[in-house]
Every structure is written in structure tokens, then in C-alpha cells.
C-alpha positions, 0 to 999 in steps of 0.5 A: 505251863512249861514246855514238855520237850527240851527247847531247841534254843535258849535266849537270855538277857544278860544284866539282871537275868544271866548275871547275878547282882555282882555281875557274875554267872554263878557256877550253877547257872554256868553248869546247866547252860553248858549242859544244854549246849553240850546236848545240842541246844543253841544258846543266844545272848539278847541284850541292850549291851553293845558288842564291846561289852560281850567278851566278859560275858563270853569269858564267864560262860566259857564258850562264845555264843551268838549275841543279839546286841543293842536291843536287836539292832546288831547281830554279833558273832562273838566266836569270830568277833564279827558284826554280822548285821547292823540296823542304824538310825540315819543322821536325819532321823537322829536330828529329828529325835534329838529335837523331839527329845529336847522339846518333850524333856528339857535338859536331856543329855544325848549319846549314841552308840555307833558300830564297826566291823568288830567289838573294838573297832578302833576306826569307829569311836563307838560311844559318843556323847554330847557335852556334859552327858551324865552316864547311867552307869560306869562307861570308860569308853566315852568320846564327848563331841558337839551335838552337831557331830553326835548327830552327824553319822548313823548310829545303832542306838540313841540314848536319852538321859535325864539324871534323877528322872525315872525311865518309865516317866520319860517313856510316857513323855516321849511316846506321843512325840516319837510314835512310829518313827523309831522303837523306844524302850529302857533296860534300867529305870535310872533315867535312861531311854534307848531308841533304835530303828523302827521295828527293831527289838530283841524279838526281831534280832532273835528272829534273824538268828534263828531263821538260818538254824531252821528253829521256830519260835515255838522251840525257844525259851527266853528269859528277861527282866526289863521292858526291853525284853518284853518283845522277845518273851512274848514272841518266844514259845515260852517266855520266862520273867525273872523274880526281880523283873519289872512289873510289866514283864512279870504280867506278860511272861508265861512263867515267873522264876526266882530272881537273878540272885537265886539262880532263876534261869538255872532253876528253869533249865534244870527241868531238862538238863538238871 
């Protein structure tokens, strides 16, 4: 059953959830999100994206919310363009994970996300890949380096890529080898696994954001569509799966709304701010 009183905080995934399939926020969704914020509710983005891919979402929303980025590894204040906190995989851990990935899935490509003090910190090359890495989506930010250099510095996220593979199958292959050494998930089924430090998820990132606000998880409504959203949806007082969501997300959510192509997020929020 949906909450009877308006939630104090709305947490939303971006791709496949807040955005439609043209990567836009519809007028209907923007309007109800703004109405919620104007009434005093907090709105938080919770995404696998790094901070540098947040500004275009801020522009589309018309205001600058806090963002849980890199599946919980980074808390980013989009209003001040400041990284509030970052959890990283150590160089030693990256070396071990790379060895495990290469053994479990021969031929994988590797990349890492690093973080600076702001979304576009020029002092820190932020997306660094091994030679020949095939991107799962358009990425103009790539810096190609040797595998040794790739693994030489802490990173907020390790990406394990196998073109033509299914992410779900890769997750099964890797799970037994990675164990509790790190947190593994995926936000696309297009042959890409995302690895962040152990214990870090969108749920832990959201906890970090709401703690100083004095908001309990029972007062949170959360929206998502892929396995990287699961911890957040289960942790929230009311977790909502988009109609286009992954089967595991559909099974775990408290509610299923319409797809992202049919204003699914707006339809839920309009109960309180319609």
C-alpha cells in the first residue's frame, strides 16, 4: 500500500526512471517534482552516473538537488559543484579485482572512475580505461592508459566490460570470486559490471544524505529500474519499480508504476502533489 502522508524525501534513479527514453524529463514529471520540492519535500538523485554527468539533469529539472553518485560511492552537491564525500577502492584492491575478473571472464576490458573535488576537476582524469576498452555507451571523457596505470590509483568504481555478453551472466560468473571484497552490481544488461567498495550501495549513500536532515527511511519514497537500485528500494519506506524495470526489481518493490516512457514517477507523486 502507498504511504498515506506525503513523503519527506523522494529519491530517484536517473536513467530508465526519471528520464524518458530520449533522455529527457517530461513536463509532467518536472512539474510534479517541482511541486513536491516547493511544498518542502527533499529530492535526491541516486544514480550510477559520476558527478560530471549530473549537470544536464540539473538543467532539465530547473533546480540543483543533492546526488548520490557512482552507486553510493560519491555524495555530490550539485548546487555548489562540490564532492561532499567519496568512498574508493584502493590500488591493491583494484589489482586483486582485475586479476579475478580476467580469470573468471577471459578477455574482459577494464575501466575506472576516479573523482576530484568537483564534477569536472581538470586535475583528475576521471574515466580511465585499459587499451581497447569497448564502451557500453557513448563516453567522450575517456583517457586510455596501460593496465598498470589504470590500477595504480584509488577509484570510486571499477567497470568490467565484455562486449556481446549479458551483465546478468557476468554477475553470476564473478559473484563467487569477488565475494565480500567489494560490492558488485549493474545498471545495464549490455555486458557491464560496476564494482564499488564493500558495503557501498545507493542505500548507504542515501543514508548519508538523509542523516543530517533528520529524516528516517520510513519517510522516503524511492524509484528505480535496475539491480543497482534494489538496495535503495528495499531500504526506503516505499520502494517503487518502474514498469520497465528488471524482473528482480519488479519482484522486490512495494509498488510497480508505469514505465519511464509513460511518466511512471509522476503518476505516483501526483497522489500527494497532483
